[in-house]
N, C-alpha and C positions, 0 to 999 in steps of 0.2 A: 504493499499499499504505500504510494509515494506523496499523496496529499497530506496537507497538515493537519486535517481533520482526524486523521489516523492517529495522531499523537497526542490527543487531548485527555484530560482526566476523565471526561465523559466516557471517551472511547474504551478507556481501561475499565471503567465500570461495567460496560457491557461485556467486555471479554471476561470478567469475573463471575458473571453470573452462574455458568455451570460449577465453577469451583465452589461458590458459595453454596449453592444448592446441594453439592456433593458434601461439604463440611458439616451443615447444621445438623442432620440426623446422625452422624458420628459422634458430634459433640454432644448432642441430647444424650446418647448411649453413655458417653463417659461421665455425663453429669449423673445419671441414674446410678451406675456403678460406683462412683465416688461417695455418694451419699450412702448406698448400701454398705460399704467399707467402712462408714463411721465418719467421714468428713461432713462439715456443715456446707450448706449451700454457698456460703462465702469462701470458706477454703477449697471448695470444689472449683468454684469460678476464678479463684485467685491463680490456681494451677495452670488454667488456660490463659489467663492474662499474662502470667510470667513466664512460664515455659513454652506454651504455644508450639508444641512439637508432636501433635498426632498421636502415632503409636506409642512413642515414647512417653507419654502421659499415662497411658494405661501401664506400661511398665513402672512408671514412678509410683502408681498406686498400688501395684503388686509389692514393690520394694518396701513402701511405707507400711503397708499393712502387714508385711511378713517380719517386721520388726528389724529390718537391715539397718547397719550403722549408717548415719548420715554421709560420712565421707565415702562410702562404698556405694550408696545410691547415687551421689553426685557424680563421681567418677564413671559409673555406669552409663548415666545419661550423657555425659559429655563424650563418651567414646561412641555412643551410638548416634551422635549427632555431628561428628566431626565433619562429616560430608557436607554439611551446610557452610563451611568455611570455604569451601571451592566454588560454592554457587556465583557469588559475585564476580570473582575475577573471570570465571568462565562466560558469565553473561555480558562483561565489559569486552571480553576479547571477540565475542560474536558481534557485539555492537559496532565495533571498528573504531578507529582513532577520531579523536575530537569530540566524542559525545560528553554530555554534562555528567559530572560526579558530585557536584556542589553538596546535594542531599541524599547521597548513597548511604550515609550512616543512619539516615531514617527509613527510607524505604527498602534497604537491604533487610531491615527486621522482618519484612513479610515474605522473604523468600522461603517459603516452604517447598517441598518436592514438587507440588502441583503448580504453584506461582511460578517457580523457576521453568518447568517444563512448558507451561504456556506461553511465558516470555520468549523463551528459546524458540520454540515453534512458530511464533509470529515473527521473529526476526529471521528465520529460515524462510518465511514465506515473503519477506521483502519489506516488513514493516520497519520503519526508521526508529531507532531508539529515542525516548524521551522520557524524563523523570517524571513529568506530570502523568504520562500513561502508565508508569510503574506505580505510583500511588493509588491510582485509579484500580489498578489491577489488585494491589495488596490490601486495600483497607476493607473492601467488602468480605474477602476471605477471613481476615482477622476477626471483623465484626460477627460474622456467621458462627465461627469457632466459639467466641466467648458467649454469644447469644444463645447458642445451642446448648452449651454447658450449663448456663443459668437456668434456661427452660427445663433441663433434665434433671437438674438439681433440685429445683422448685416442685418439679412433679414427684420426686421422691422416690426411694427404693420400691421395685416392684411395678414401676410404671409400664414396664414392657412385658411383665410375667404373662399376660394373658394374651400376647402376640409374639410366639417363639419364632414364627417365620419371618416376622419383620425384624425382630431381634438379629436373628442369623443373618438375615441380608445387610443390616448395617455394618457388619464386620467385613463384608466384601466391598462396601462402597469406596473405600479409600484406595486399595490396591487397584480396583477396577478404573477408577477415575485417573490415577497415574498412568496405567497400562494404554489407556485411551490417547492420553497426551504423549506418551513414548512412541505410539505407532503414528501419531501425527506427524512426527518429525523424523521418522525413520528412513534411512537411505541405505543401499546396498553396501558401502564401504563400512558402515556401522555395524552391520550384523555380527561379524566375527568378534568384535570387543563386546558387545552385549551378550553373546554366547558365553564368553569366557568370564565376564562378571556374573552372569546369572548361574552358571556351574558352580563357581567359587562360592556364591552366596548360599545356594542350596546346600552344598558340601558342607560349608562351615555351620550352617544352622543345624544339620542333621548330627554332624559329629560333636559339636560343642554347644552351641547356644545361637539364638538371633543375633546378639550383638556381634559375636565372632562372625556369623555369617555376613553381615551388612559391611563390616570392617574389611573382610576378605574379599567380598566382591568389589568394594571400592579400589582395593590395593590391585586386585587382578585385573579389572578393567582399565585403571590408569596405565598400568605397566604394558598390557595389550594394545591399548591406543599409541603410547610411545612407540613402542616396537614397530607398529604398523606405519607410523609416521616416518620412521626412520629406514622403513624398507624401500 
């Protein structure tokens, strides 16, 4: 998209609608689970406001309720989310030289897996990078996550007990949304790298834990990408 209209805050809001629609029900389920684990509605919502990390929040909830030591819980969550450190530089590289970075410290907060995937996909399709568009893309997603958590927490434990099919479907929404975004930017040269990362992730998850699988997939994918570029 080459016209300036495609770089506005409003255009970002429109692009964020699928992400926000996907985030709200998952966050609702998290709010319900958090209250069921003994957190107050305020405490559950605070986790979404401060951590804002999707699946990592469910892990944080499990660690907290299992009595894990605070340093152990903190290090586990940091390890699981190290990939987010790479999102900003990768996006700036895809955007090209000379793009605005003045407010990157602010919109960078909203670079979740899905927001990053959507932004990268739009850049691949020809959209010019603009910070206003990034704010429009990130804010509705964050608002949907926090709002969904609050709604689920206020609904209370057992809100989904009578809807087991819906509850099971919620757990699939986040990976389904990310898979759809991944397929939207998939090209043939990227397939080997994705396969290597996927195999490493699955292997690490089955052999050790999901955290190990995620980290293994990140490292294996990065190495595969570097080797392919150097070939």
